[in-house]
N, C-alpha and C positions, 0 to 999 in steps of 0.2 A: 504494500500500500504506500503510495507516494505521500510526500509531506502535506500536500494540499488536502488529500482525502482524510489524512489523520486529523488535520485541523478542523475539517468539516464535521467529522464524527465527534470530536471533543466538544466542538461548539454545540452540536445537536444535543449531546448528553447534558451539557451544562444548562442548556435552555430548558430541557425537560425537568431537571431538578429545580431550577429557579421557578418555573411555572408551577410546579407542584407545591413548593414552599409558599408561593404567593397565594395559591388557592387555599391552603391550610390556614394561612393568616386571615384571609377574608372570611372563611367559615367561622373561625374562632371569634372574629370581631362582630359577626352578624348578631349574635345574641346580645352583646353589649350595646350595639347600636340600637337594637329594638327597645331595650330597656330605657336607654337615654331618651329616645323619641317618645316613649309612653310617659316617662316622667315629665318631659317638657310639655306634652299635651295636657297632662293633668294640671300643671301649674298655670297654664294659660287658658284652659277651658273655663267658660262661664258656668257656674253652678246652676243646675236646672232643678226646680222644685216640682216634685211629682206627688200625686195622691193616688192611692189604690183602694178599690172597694170590690169585695167579692160578696155577691148577694145570693141567697138560696133560690133555686128554681122552684122549690116546693117546701112546705112546712117540715117535711121529713128530712130535709137536707140543711137545716139551720146550723147544726153543730159542725158539719163538714165545711160549710161555707165560712164560718167564723174561724175555724182552725186554719183553713187554707189562706184566708185573709191575713192571718198572723204570719204564716210562712212566707208569703209573697213580700210582705212589708219588711220582715227581718232580712230577707235576702237582697232586697233592693238597696239596703244600706251599704253594701259592699261595693256598689258600682261607683266608678270614678265620676266626679263632678255631678253627682245626683244627691239631692237632699229630699228626704221623705217629709211630706206634709200630712199630718194625721189630725183628725178632730178629737184628739185625746191629749191635750197639751200638758206640758210640764213647766211650772213657773220658772222664769229666768233661764229657759233652755238656751238662750243666746250665749250663755257663759260656758257652754259645754266645750267648745274648742280651747278655751283658756284652761279649763280643768285638765283636759287631755294633755296639753302641752306641759303643764306643771308636773303631772305624774311621769311623763316620759323624761323630762329634764331631770327630775329627782332620781329616776332609775339610772340614767346615765351617770349622774354624779356619784351614786352609790357604787356602781361598777368601777368607777375611777377612784374609789376609796376616799371620796370627799364626803364623809358622813355628816358633818355639820351642815354643809350645803344641802345635802339631800333631805335632812330633817327639816330645814327651814322651808324648802319648797313643799314638802308633804304637809307640814303644819298649815301652810297657806292654802293648800288644796283641800284640807279636811272639811271645813264648813261648806265649801262649794259642793263637794261630793255628797254630803248629807242632804243638801238642798236639791240636788239634781239626781238623786239616787234612782228614780224610775227610768231615767233616760240614759244612764251610764252603761256602756257595754260591759259584758261579763269579763272580757280581757282586761279592760281598764280597772275595774274593781279589784280583780285578783292581783293585778300588778301593783295597785296602791297598797293593798294589805300586805303583800309580800315585801314591798320596799319598806313600809312602815315597821313591819316585824323585824326585818334584818337590821335596819338602822337602830331600832330599840335594843336589839340583842348586842350589837357592836358598842352600844352606849351603856351596856350592863343593866338594862331595864328588862329583866328576863320575863316576869309575868305578862307585861304588855306585849313583849315579843311573841310569846307562845300563843296568846289569844289572837293576834293579827295573822300569824302564819297559819294557824288552824282555819281561820275564815278563808284565807287565800286557797288553801288546799281543798276545802269543801266546794268553793266556787269553781275552781279550775283543777280537777284531780290529776290531770296528766302532766305533773311536774316531776322532775327527776332530781337525783341527789346532786348532780353537778351544778344544777341551777342555784344551789345554796352553798357552794364551796367558797364562801367569803372568809370563813375561819373554821377551825376545828369545832369550836363550840356551836356555831350556827349550823354547820352541817349535821352534827350529832343531834341538835334540837329538831331539825327537820325530819331526820330519820325516826326519832322517837315519836313525834307527832303523827307522822305517816303510819307507823305501826300501830299506834294507839287508836287512830280512826278506824283501822281495819278490824280491831278487836272489840270496838264499842258495840253495845246492843243497839238495835235500831228502834225507831219510833214511827208513829203515824201522825200525819198532819191533815186535818180537815179544814178546807178553806171555803167559806161562803162569802157572797157579796150581795150588796143591795144597790141596784137590781141584780138578778141572776144572769147567767150566760155571759159573764165577763171572762176574758182570757186570763188564766193564771199560770205563771211560770215559777217554779221553785228551783233555785240554783241554776244549773245548766240543763235541767231535765226538759223533756218534751212538754209543750204547752197543753193545757186542758181547759175545760170550761167549768165555771162555778155552778153548783157546788161540786168541789173536787176533793178526792181522797188521794193523798200521796203517801205511799208506804215505803218501807226500807230506807228511812232517813237515819243516818248515824246520829247519835245523841250529840247535840251541840247547836250552834246558831245556824239558821238557814235563811237565805234571801228569798222573799216572796214578792212578786210583782203582779199587780192586777190592773188590767187595761180594758177599757170599753169605749167605743166611739161615743162622743157626746159628753164624756165625763173626764175629769182630771185623772191622770195616772197616779197610782199609789204603789209604794214600795216600802219595805221595812224588813228588819231581821227578826226572826221568830225563834225562840229557844224551844227545842224539842228534846224531851227526856227519853231515855232508853226504855223500851218495853212499855211505853205509855202512848196515849192518844191525846193530841193537842187540837183544840177547836178554836178557830178564829173567824170573826165576821168583819168584813171590810165595807164600811159605808162609803160609796163613791159620791163625789161632789160633782153635780152637773155644771157644764160650762155655761157662761152667761148667755150665749146665743143658742142654747140647745134646741129651742122650739123652731127657730129658723133653719138650723141644720137638719132637723128631722123632716121638715117640710121639703127641703131641697133633695134629700136622699129618697124620700117617698116618691117624689116626682120622677126621679131617675129610674126607680124600680118599675114604674108603670110603662116606661118606654123601652125597656130592655129588648123586647121582641119586635120593635118597630124598625123601620129603615133609618139609616144614619141621619138623613135630613130631617126626619120627624123627631129623632132623639136629640138633635143638636141643641135646641133651646134649653131643655132641662139640664143637659150636661154642662152647657156654658154657664148657667146660673150656679151650679155646684162648684165649678172651677173658679168662678169669681168669688164666691163665698169663702173658699179655702185660701185664695191668693196663690193658687198653684199655676205653674206653667203648663203642665200636662196632667191629664186625669185618665186613669185606666179603670173602667167600670165593667165588671164581669159577672155573669150569672153562672152558678156552679151546679152541675148535675153529677151524681155518682152513677156510673154505668159500669157494672161488673167490678173490675179491679182498676178502674181509671176514673179520673176527674175529667168531665167534659166542660170546657169553658167557652162561653160565647159572650160577646159584648162589644164595647167600643173603646177606642183610644182617641182622646181629644188631644191634638197636637198644639204646639205653641202658637201656630198661626190660626187656631180655632177650627181647623179642619177636623172632621170626625171620620175615622176609619174603622171598619168592622174588624173584629178580632175573633179568631177561632183557634182553640188549642186543646189537645188531649194530653194529659199528664198521667203516665202510668204510676200506679201506687206500688212500686217495687223498689229495688235497689237503685234504679236510675232516676228516682223521683227528684231528688235535690239537683242533680245535674240537669234534668229537664227544666226545672224552675229557673236555674241560673241562665241557661241558654235562652229561654223564653224572654226573661227580663232584659238580658243583655242586648238581644236583637231588637226588642221593642223600643227600648230607650236609647239605642245606638250608643252604648257605652261598654266598658269592659271592667272586669273585676281587678281590684288592686292585688298585687302579689302579697300573700300573707307573710308578715315578718315573723321569723322564729316560729315556724309552723310546728316544730317539735315541742314547743312549750313556751314559757314566758321569757326564756333566755337566762343568762347568768353571767358571772364574772369570768375573766380570763382563767383558763385551766391552770391549776396549781397542783402538780402531782404530790408535793410535800404535804399539803393539807389533806389530800385524799388518803395518803398513806397513814398519817397520824390518826385520821378518823376511822381507819380500818375499812375503807371502801376498796373493793377489789373488782377485777374484771369478771369474776365469776358471777357477779350480780346481774350481768347482762344489760347494763344501762349505757346508752350512748347519748351524746349531746353535741349540739352545734356550737363550735367555738368561733365567735365573730372576729376574733383577733388573729385567726390563722386562715388566710384566704387560700393557701395552697392545699393544706390537708385539714379541712374544716371539721370532719367527723372524727371524734376521739372517744375511745371507750373508757371505762372507769379506771383502768390501770394506766392511762395516759398513752396507750398505744395508738398509732395512726391506723385507722381502718382503711384508708384509701392511699395507695401508693401511686407513683407516676404511671405504673404499668396498668392501673385500672382506668386511666383516662383515655377517652375515645380519641382525642387529638394526637396522643402519642403514637397510637397504632396507625392512624391515618398518615402521619409523617413517615413512619417506618415503611408503610406501603408505597408511598411516593418515592422514597429513596431507593427501595428495591426495584420498583418499576423503572426508574430512570437509569439505575445501574444496569439492569437487564437489557434495556433498550440500547445503551451504549455498548455493552459487551457483545450483543448480537450484531450491531453494526460493524464493530471491529472484526468479529469472527468471520463475518460474511464478506469482508472487503479484501480478503486474500492474506498472504504471508507478510513478513516484516521487511522484505526487500524494498528499497526505494527506486530500483531500476525499472526499465521498460517492462510492460506487461503484455501478455498475449493470451492465446487460448490453446487448449489441447483437445484434439478430437479423438475419441475412442470408439472404435467399432467393435461390437460384441457379435461374434459369429457362433451360432449354436454348433455343438459337436455332434457328429453323426455316430 
């Protein structure tokens, strides 16, 4: 092969390798670019206020409609740039973003070992949390009580610490040992409380409301309608939320004793314009089976009453193992579109709900932060060793301070190596393919002589 051919082959091989590396880099950056674009869209998007109503198609489907109404409203909260408007207000609800920021900032300060700073922010957040309790998400509540408990424990206020950590665990049970590895004492306290909750006798809570058929949620359990009976509650404090359209939301902690039954009755306070709201909703219920142009006036009046940008009004029927939904979607421009959807009542139910709402309101769900739990401090193997935490316990945690090997087991071992990364093997494949292409080109280009080339003609003659 002459010098020119060798240069061409070398150039071709280098080009293949360079192109492969470039493609790997582009693929690796694709996910990051998508996240950045979504984050930018979230920051610049205008928040859209939406209202959702699920009405029963018949008297026998009142319970199903109320529960589905609750599910749709809860799941629309996770959509980006969407704010739920409900005729069940919470006083001073405009302060909710301030509360959430205080709790998140306090948690960051706690993880950075700035305990006095964390305590100051949590003390500032506490009266807001008590005032906004019905509207505060379960994660924010659990995060507040966890942060408050850990900060108190690090300040040597152990009784207050145990009480707060217990509430956090009851509200958000899926917390792990490593999320409390702030010190040996805090980690041992968490393990003791967790084991104690599993051993405690359970009690029963009966919840009534005036009026009845309000949605009641206890801790993180499935919603039910009053009068409700909630069993298998470990002895201790439990959060009860009671919600009904046309009434102010109610929430409070109720102490349940082991092997006993606790009865509570919640009187709901009607909103000041309840009569007008009822009138608007009844008018909508009468036009649910009409054409969009006929239904538009009643839907527009309900939309104006609520101050919403969009309204979703659905009629619910239970057909076999599915919910049949029919109704209208009032858009921001006052146009009324017919809506029809079937939601299977099986394992795909919540996924179907999210897909339905995301497509309808043209939004997407925020990526859940620390989906494995509430998160925790940077991993410290010394604290784990002194506390007697071992890998045999089978607990893993997400370490936010380790972007390369984020999943760590209790012994501090890295669960994922570079050989487990998809991009590593793509890169290996590209290198091998480029090398093979270059080798093949060299092998098929002839010997190593740089002199003149020619051809050899071989005649094969069969033997007689």
